[in-house]
N, C-alpha and C positions, 0 to 999 in steps of 0.2 A: 586163787581158789575159785572154782566154778560156782556160779550162782545157783542156789538150790531151786528146784522146781516149785511151782505153786502147790502141787499136791503134797510134796515133802514138807513144805512150810506149814501147811494146814495140819499135818500129822504132828509136827513138833508143837504147834500151838495147843492142840487138844491134849497132848501128853503133858505139857507144862502146866496147863490149867488144872489138870487132874492130879498131878503129883507135886508140883512146885519145885521140881528138880532144878538146882542152880546151874547144872551143866547145860540143860536145855535153855535156861534163861540167858546164859552166856552166848549161846548160839543165836538167839533172837537179837541180842544186843549187837553182836558182830554183823549180823545180816542187815541191820538197819543203821549202822554207823554212818554210811554215806549221807543219810538224811540229816544227821547231826552236823556233819561238816558243811553240807549245803546251806542249812539255815544259819549256822555260825558265820560263814563267809559272806552271805547276803547282808547280815547285820553289820559285819566288820567294816565293809566298805563305806558305811555311813558314820562311822565312829572316829574319834580323834586317834592320832597315832600312838598315844599313850596306852591304848587298850590292846591287849594281846589276844590274837585270835585263838590261841591254845586255851586261854582262860575261858573264852566263850564256849569252845568245844567241850571242855570239862564240865561246865555248867549244863550244857545241852545234854550230855550223857546222863546226868542225874534226872533230867526231864524224860529222857528215853526210858530209863529204868522204871520210873514212876508210871509212865504210860503203859509199859508192858505188864506191870502188876495190876493196873486198874482196867485194862482192856477187857471188854466182854465180847468173846468170840461169837456169841449167839445173836448179837444185835444186827449183824449184817453190814456193819460199817467197815470201810477199808482202814486197816491199821495205819497205813502211811498218812492218811488224812488226819486221823485222830492224834497220832504222835507228833505231827508237825507243830500243832498248836501247843502241845505240852512242852516240847523242846524249846520253842520260841519263848514261851512264858517263863521257863526256868532260866533262860539266858537273861531276859529282862529283869527278873527278880534279882539275879546276881548283880546286874548293873545298878539297880536301885540300891542294893546293899552297899555297894562300893561308892555310891553317890558321885559318879564320875562327871556329872554336869556341874562345872564350876559356877559359883554365884555370878561371876563376871559374864558368863555366857548367857545366863538368864536375863541379866540386866540389858545386855545387848539385844536380846530377842524382843524385850519390851520396847526398847528404844527404836528398833527397826520397825516394829509394828506401828508405833505412833507416827513414824515418818511416812509409812505407806498410807495410813489413814489421812494424814494431813495433806499429802500431795494428791491423793485421789479426790478428796473434797475440793481441792483448789482447781484441778484440771478436769474433773469429771471423767477420768479414765485411769487405768493402771499406770503408775509412773514407770519411767524407764530406769535402767540401772544407773545411767549418768545422772539423772535427776535425783535419785535416792542418795548416791554418793555425795553429790553437792549439798543436799539437805543435811546429811550427817557430818559434813565437813571432813570427809576422808577421800583418799584416792580410790580409783576403781579397783585396784589390786587389793587394797585393804577391805573394800566393800565385798569383793568376791570371797575373801577369807571369812568375813563376818557372816555372810549368808551360809557358808558351808558349816560353820560352827553352830549357828542357830538351827539349821535343819536337823542336825544330829540330836539336839536337845528335844526335838518333837517326838522322837521315837518312844521315850518313856511316857510322855504325857498322853499319848494315844490310848494307853491302857491303865492310866492312873485313875484313882477314884475321884469322882466329882463331889466337892464339898459345898459348893455354892458360895464359898468365901474366897477372898484373895489370899494368895500365898505371901510369904514374908518378903518377897522381892517386889510385891505390888502388882503381880499379874493375876489373872483370873484362874480359878480352879480348873482342873482337867475333867473331861467327861468320861465316865465309865463306859466301856463297851458292853452293851446290853444284848441279851439273847433275843433271837427272833421270836416274837409272840404269835406268829402266823397272821394275825390281823393287823394290817397296816394302820398307822396312826393317821389322824386327819390332815396332817401337814406333810406326810411322806411323799405324796405325788408331787407337791409343789417343790419340795426340796430337791427331788430327783431332777425335775425339769430345769430348775435353776442351775444345778450343778452341770447338767448336760449342756445347757446353753453357755455356761461359763467356759467349759472345756472346748466347745466347738467354736465359739466366737472370739475368745480372748487368748487362746493358745495358738502358736504357730503350728504348721504341719509337722515340723521337726520335733517340737515339744510333745505333741499328741502321739507321735510315733514312738518316742522314747518311753512314754507312760505305757503305751500298748505293749511294747516289747518287754518292759521290765515287770509289769504287774500281771499281764495276761499270758505272755509267752514265757515268762520267768527266765529271761536271759540275764546274765550278769552285765555289769557296766562295761567290762572289757569286751564281751561278745557284742553288745549293742554298738560299741565304738567301731568294731571291725565291720559290722553290717552297714553302718552309716558313714564309714570312712572318717571317723572322728577319733581323737585321743580319748583314753579312758577318763582322764582328768576333766576334759571338756564335757563329756557326758554327765559326769558327777556334778559339774558346775550347773549345767542346764537343769538337771533333775532337782538340785537344791533350790534354784530360783523358782521353779514351778511349784514345789512343795510350799515355799514361803507364800506365794500368791494364793494357792488353794487354802492354806491355813488361814490366811487373812479373810478370804471369802467365806469360809465356814464360820469364823468368829463373828463376822458381820451378820450372816444369816441367823446365827443363834441369838444375837442381840435384838434383831428385828422381831424374832418370834417371841422373845420374853419381854 
């Protein structure tokens, strides 16, 4: 089916908001389904194999429908931008309801973070994978699998509510994503400079390139692998390790500020 023109979509939006016609809503859903699939697939590559991408897509469709009903066509905001956040939120809500992050994974995350902190304090630098595997008493292969599991657990924590208390597994609460208040806080510039310094000084060229392609160019892990002549699994592995290090750095910065 040919994609509808921008003018035709604007007419459909205006008519739907005026009449609430379900046929028009179905057209809007059908037109924006590729966004649901895109968001679901991007989240899916970070999740355990037990999670079904079709379940993520189904949850994302509910988010799309909600976005269509709530969207204000008079505000001048692109619907694609507005609905992407709603779709992602609906998928994350579904994952929270399923509680797919096993307690064992949370325990491993805390154990891994403690090992990173210990070795960093001992050596005055970020520890290598070999050093971390030795500290944890596991093989490099087991360590790689642990890092991948832990990185998936961070997806929900990025948008979970901060309580200021430790959770039942002994870890810190998660920080709520706050809206932009226009006026920057007194520590915002310092935090930005520290994170830029960390990314430029402590990540390799390949690691920085993977972050750039994934978060700014919005390529999939498979597409990044083709670009860099790496396997998809290798790209996922590098990404997971970088996220672990960034997460540790953010946690350390938060502790220093508080």
